[in-house]
C-alpha positions, 0 to 999 in steps of 0.5 A, a space after each residue: 837429227 840426233 834422235 833420227 840418227 839413234 833410231 836409224 842406226 846409220 848416217 845414211 839411213 837417217 839422211 834418207 829418213 830426213 830427206 837430206 844428203 849424208 853430208 848434210 846429216 853429218 854436218 847437222 850432228 857436227 853442229 850439235 856437237 859443237 854447240 854441246 861442246 862434247 862428242 855425241 856420236 862415236 864414228 868408225 868406218 863401219 859403225 856409229 853409236 851414241 856416246 853417253 852424252 848423246 844417249 842422254 840428250 836423246 833420252 832427255 828430249 824424246 818426250 818433247 819431240 814426241 809432243 811437238 810431232 803430235 801437236 804438229 800433226 794436229 795442226 796439219 790436220 786442220 788444213 784438211 778441214 773446211 773453214 771459213 764463212 759460207 753464205 747461202 742466198 
């Protein structure tokens, strides 16, 4: 969620990208901040930007998320491939 928020630049765009409501997006970030114990995002009425801690978290987890996304894509590709036993009589 934080990575999508950073890439999107706004709660609204991030929520649309993830297919969730803006309120749900905000709650996800609030949950992350609570778990981390530090603010990850600076919010104003007109803008949003990551704090130093937020940017550090995004930077340090980016590679892991890219690997997960790549591997998940491979698994999804398996669904399109025929598999199983074929018997011809």
